[in-house]
C-alpha positions, 0 to 999 in steps of 0.5 A: 148363665143363671147367676148372671141373670140373677145379678141382672134381675136384682140390679133391675129391682134395686134400680126401682127402689126408693127408700124413705117415706113417701110424701102425702099432703097433710090433712088438717081439719078447718071450720066449714065456714068463717063466723064473721058477719061478712063471711058470706057477703060481698061483691066480686073482687079480683084477688090478684088486684084487690087494691083496685076495689078502692077506686083510687088510681094513685093507689093502683100506681103505687102498688104496681110500682112497688111490686116492680121496684121493691128490693124485698121482691127482688131478693125473693125472685133471686131466691127462686132462681137460686132454688132452681139452680140447686134443683139442677145440682141435685138432679145432676148427682144421679147422672154420669160425669164425663171429663176430657183430659190431654197431657204431655209428660216427660220422665228423665231417668236417674243415672244412679237408678238400681236398674243401671246394671241390668240395662248395661247387661242388656246393652253389652256395656257402655262403650263409646258411641252408646245410644243410652237405650237398647231394645226399648229399655230406657237406660239411666241418664236417658228420658222418655216423653209420652202424650195422652188424650182421652175421656173418663166417666164415673157414675154412682148408681142411685140404687136406693133412691138417695138422689131421687129423694134429693131431687124431690127435696130440691124441687119442693124447695123451689116451689116453696121459694116461689110461694114465698115470693108470692107471699112477699108480694101479698105483704108488700101490696098490703103495706103500701095500701096501709101506708097510703091510707095512713097518709090520706088519714093525716091529710084528712085530719089536717084538712079537718083542723084547717076547716075548724080554724076557719070557723074559729076565726069567724067566731073570733070576729064575732067575739070582737064585734060583740065585745065592741058593743059591750055584750061580752067582756074583752077577755072572750076575744083573748080566749077565742084567739087562744083556742085558734092558736091551740088548734093550729098547734094541733096540726103541726105533729100531723104535718110532720107525720105526713112527711114520714108517711111519704118517706115510708111509701117511697122506701116501699117502692124502692126509691129515695125517701123524698121521691113522692113528696110532690106527687102525694102533696095534694090530698085525695079529693074524692072519698075512697070506696070501702069495698065489702068482700066475701071471705069465702071458705076456710078450705079455699084459704089453704089453697090461696094463701102463699105462706100456707103453700110455702109451709106445705112445700117445706114439709114436703122437702123435709120428708124427702130429706129423710129419704136422702139420710136413709139411702146413706145407710145402704151400700154405694156402687159406682162405675168408672171408665177411661178411654185414652190415646197414649203414645211416645210420638205425636205422629201416631198418637191418634192411631188405633194402636195408641188406644188404651181402655180402662174400666172398674167398679167399686162398692162401699159398704157402711160398717161402723160409724158410731151411730152417725147415720141413724142419728142423721135419719132421726134428726131429719125426722125431727126436722119433718115434725117441726115443719109439720108443726110450722104448717099447722101453726101457719094454718091456725094463724091464717084462720085467725087473720081472717076472723079478726078483721071480719069482726073488726070491720063489722064493729067499725062500720057500726061505730062509723055510722054512730060517728056520722050522727055525732058529727051532725049533732055536734055541728047543730049544737055549735051552730046553736051555741054561736047564735046564742053567743051572738045575743049574749044568752050563753057564755063563751065557754059554751061556744068553745066547748061546742067547737071542740066537740065538732073538731073531735067528732070530725077527727074521729069520723075521719079516723074511722073511715081510714080504719075501715080501709085499713081493716079491709086491707088486712082482710084482703091480705089475710085471704092471700090476695095480691099475687098472680100465677106468673112464675 
């Protein structure tokens, strides 16, 4: 009685044993605050829909369509579903499996079987009219049919927690897949916004060039009129016409780039390349806002960025894998049971006398594997070390991803203000040069140079405006904006 109690007590103790290291989230020191000029300045922006802060309904629609139709998002969603199925598979390993079976069988005994002489002895010989079996003994040349239905169950006891660790790992991988899907949404939203702003930059540059062409054609008319009265030589007309042709040629590569940008946006939306050509052909009229956003605290970044969360979940899964490998070094115990109804006649198959029960237990002890199990444990430990280093690298890169655009945005805002002044000055110089050229006080080269300066200043300002928007998008992405808790 005491021995039985001890066995039960040991079994209960082992049932609560889970080998391998328990996971604790990594602690990584981060700066108390970002050092960028905008780190603590900004307006309230919904991080889940940061693109709406630019005030462009067309951009809002493109991002929303991309999040629904992009193939990469669909692939990430499929991986989440697959990970959840793997979690079910891992959890089921620790539960009993039950199978049902039904089978008829027929055995035809050999006429030359070695038992024939014994059978004849029991039957008193084989005379004419013999039945082929006597007293329930099957004679050679006779057959027997049996029918059986039943259930069998098997259960490998998870005494050392291998299945529990496997379930932990599968659950962590499911969570990592969810965070990876969110990271894909963050990346996609940023790519759509970047491509959209690049498209609008091209269109703004074309508008700038076309506006300059209009002004240069007016200058051509002035040169023609001035040449007629003899104030300037006729070659000035030719030079002005050549300047217009050069400016017109300057726009053609940009026009081609507009089509390329539209194709790229359509692909991001999961649609054929030419889908958006008509929709985006008209440039945006109202100037787009450039929101100023608060960067927040580095500690918040660890919770917000999906790639950091996914890396942390991968680390948790790698830690659980160690426990699975350690559990493989311990004995394995399994139970098997079978309940069957067996009879030679269907009529009495489902009677109590047809019941047959079988139960068995088995134990498997690892003895000699030439270091395979220990090496597997060490390999899993190296996997965990690599996962930790990937997590650390992801955090460091995330910090840089925020600091870089903070510094770049501040510098670009100062550059943008200077370019605005440069445009005003270039326009004033060109206007003065045009007036002086009308009266013949300056050569045409002075006017042409002034026109070139105006075009260059305008193009640089348009490019700076787009750069500010793209850097702001990069900051939104770095902060981990663009996903919602929907899973």
